[in-house]
N, C-alpha and C positions, 0 to 999 in steps of 0.2 A: 490288621486293623483295630481301630481305637475303640475301647470299650465305651468310651463317653466322648462325645466330639467338643464336649466343653473343655477338656484336657488341654487341647491346643492353646488355651487363653491362660493357662495357670503359669504363673511365675513363682520362683522360689528365692526369698531373700531374708536377711538379717530383719529381727523386728525393730520397730522405731516406735519411738512413744505415741505416735498418732495411731498405731495398731492396737493399743492395749483395752480398749473399750470392747472392741469385737474378741479380742482374746480372752477377756474374763466372760463374754456373754457365751462363747463356744464352750469353754469349760462348764459353767454352770448348767448348761443345755446336756452335756455328754456324762457329768460324773452322777454319782448315786446321790438321790435329794436327799435320804437320810443321813449321808455321812458330810454332805457339805459342811454343818457347823465346826465340823472337826478341822477344817482348813482355814487357810488364810483367805482363799476366793469367797468367803463368805461375810468376810467383815468389810465395814465402809469406807475404809481406806484404801483399798486395795489396788484400784486405778492409779492413784496419786503413787503408791509403793511402787508398783510394776513400771510406771512410765520412766522414773528414776532408775531402775535397775537394769532397763533395756538401753537407757541413754548413755549406760556407763560401760555396757558388756564388752564395748571395744577396747577397753582398758586392761582386760586380763582377770574378769571376775569368773567364779566358780560357774556362775549359771549363763547359759547362753541360749537365746530364744531365736527361732527361725519362723517364718510364716509362709504360707502358701496363698496368692491373691490370684482372684479372678476377674479380670477387669477392672483391676485396681483395688477390689473389696477382699477383706482377708477371710478365707473361707477354712482355713486350716492352720495348726500353729504346732509347734515342738519344742519342748525345754530340755536341754542337756546339761548334765553336771560333768565338769571337767575334773579327770584325774589323771595321775602321771601315765599309767597305763590303759585306763578304763575311760570311755566315754559312755555315760550312764544317761539312758533317755528317761527322764524323769516324767514328761507329760508327752502325749501327742493325741491331740484331739483334732477332728473333722466336722464341720458343720454337717448337720441333719441333711441338709439339701445336696450335699457332696458327699454322702457315704457311698461307698460302693463304684465310685466314679474313677478311682486310682489316686486320687488325690494323695492319700496317706503314703502309698509306696512312693510317689514321686516326691514328695516332701521329705521323707526319711533319706532317700539315696541322696538328694542334691543339698540338704543340710548337713549330712555327714560332711559334705565336701568342703561345707564352709565353716565349721566348726571343729573340725578334728585337729588335733595338735600332732606333729610326726612320731611322738614315743606312744600314742595310743593305737593299740591294737586290740583290746577288747572291747565288744560292745555290751551293756547290760540294761537291764528295763525290769518293770514289775508289773503286776496285773492283780486285780481282786482274783481269788481263786474260783469264783463262781461267773468269772468273764471268760468264757470258754473260747469266744470269738478271738479274742485278744491272746491268749495262750495258744491257740492254735497257728495264728499269725506269727509268733515269735518262733514257733517250732519250727515253722516253714522258712525261716530264714537262719537255722542253725542255731539259735538260743536254747539252751538245755535249762532244766530248774536248778535252781542253786539252795538260796535261803528262803524259808516260809517266814513271813511277818505276821505277828498278832497285834491287833487293835483291842486294846483293854483299858476300860473305864472303872478307875475307882475314886473313893471319896476320900481324901485324906481326913485322919481323926488326930485327935491330940493324944500326947504320950503321958499317962498320968501315974505310972510307976516306976520310970526310967528317966535318968538324968538327960537333959537335952543340951546342945549347943548348936548355934548356927550362925552364919552370917550370909548376908547378899552382896553381890558386887554387881555393880552396873544397874541397880535398881530404879534409881532416879533418871536415868536416861532411858531405861525401859519403860518407865510409866510416862515419859514423854511420848515415845512412840507409840506406846499404846493409845494415849489421847488422839494423835494425831492419824495413826492407821487402824487401830482397833486390835492390832496383836503386838507383841514385844519379845525381847530376849534377856535374860539375864542369869548371873551365875548364883547357885545355892551351893554354900561349904559348909559341911559338917564335920565332926572329928572323923568320921567313917570316910567321906569321898567327897567329890566336886561333881555337881549336876547342872548339866544347862538346861534350864525351864524356859518353856515359851507359853505365854499367855495368849489367849484365843478369844476375841469377843468379852463377853461378861460371864461365861459358864466354865471354861476349861484352862486348865493348865495343861502342858504337853511335855512330856518326857521321852527317853529314848533307852531309859534301861529299867529292868524289873528289879535291880538292885535297891531303888530307891525304896521300895514297897517296904523293904525290911530295914530299913534305917529309920529309926523313931523320932530323930531330931529332925530329918527331912519333913516327913509327914505332919511334925508339930510345925514346923516353920510355914508350911504352906496352908495348913489351917489357919495359921494366926495371920497371915498376910491377906487372906480372902476366905472364909469359912463355907462360902457359897459355891465355890468352884469344884468340880470334879478335876481329876487327874487321868489324863488320855496318855497311855503310852503306846509306841509304836515300836517295836522292837524285835529282833531274831527269836523265832521260837526253838526251843531247846529239843523238840523230837518229840515224837509222841503225842498224847492229847495235851490241849493248852492247860496251864496250871492256873489260869484264871477266866472267867468268863469273857468271851470277846464279843465287839459288836461289828468286827470284820477281819477277814484275813487275807493277806498278800501271798503272792508267788514271785520271787525274784528268779530272773534268768539270765543267762550271761553265754556270749559266743564270740567267735573271732569278727572283727568288723569286716574283714576281706571276703569271709566267706557270706556273710550278710549283703555286702555289695553286690556278690557276683550273682545271687540269687535275685535281688532287686534289678539287678541290669538285662536279666532274662524274662523278669516278669511281663506280662502284655500291662500296658498302662490303659 
């Protein structure tokens, strides 16, 4: 017996540009409001950006997005990141009106069939550590905890007692992207390392390594570029207590695709 009769009229397909406004709306309704400014989904050009992304996803892009529609209306969506042996579920969100109706399970099952590459045998995802419902769901699909992620926010400061050197690569195209979409990406080089930096709105840089915090050239470069921005770092925790104050923590999970599909195939929709 169906848990919700509406599931009969739910279809799963790859996302199209016309779906994007609904995708953004569903994300904003389901994502923690306090953390939304740390994401591209809070930026003014996100709809324009996502339209271009889903329009080109059949060309072999890293990200693939699928939607669930009820009588033609998008009610849920899932975004995957493709890797050689891993299919990573980056986002899955269901409209509040359809939560508990089985749409998420149907979407995940059928979307995997749409986007999975032959060599991918593992399924990964992540959730905030206080999202117990999501973590229980992943556990029921055979996904087990792997890495913990710390979200840390700091303010870059000038180095006044050490010599510094840096260069930016892709800054001009990054500034153009910033103007159009509200976010951008560029490369910061120092004598110590190279860092991929993302700029979000008017308030944040975003990085993916704690190493940058111990690089005075990198901190000075970011402060010089925009002294009003904070630096948000989302990266794997090293175990034990966080080294820096966190604004959020995530838990990554991982398991086999065939195991997850076997569970999804036997669950009542």
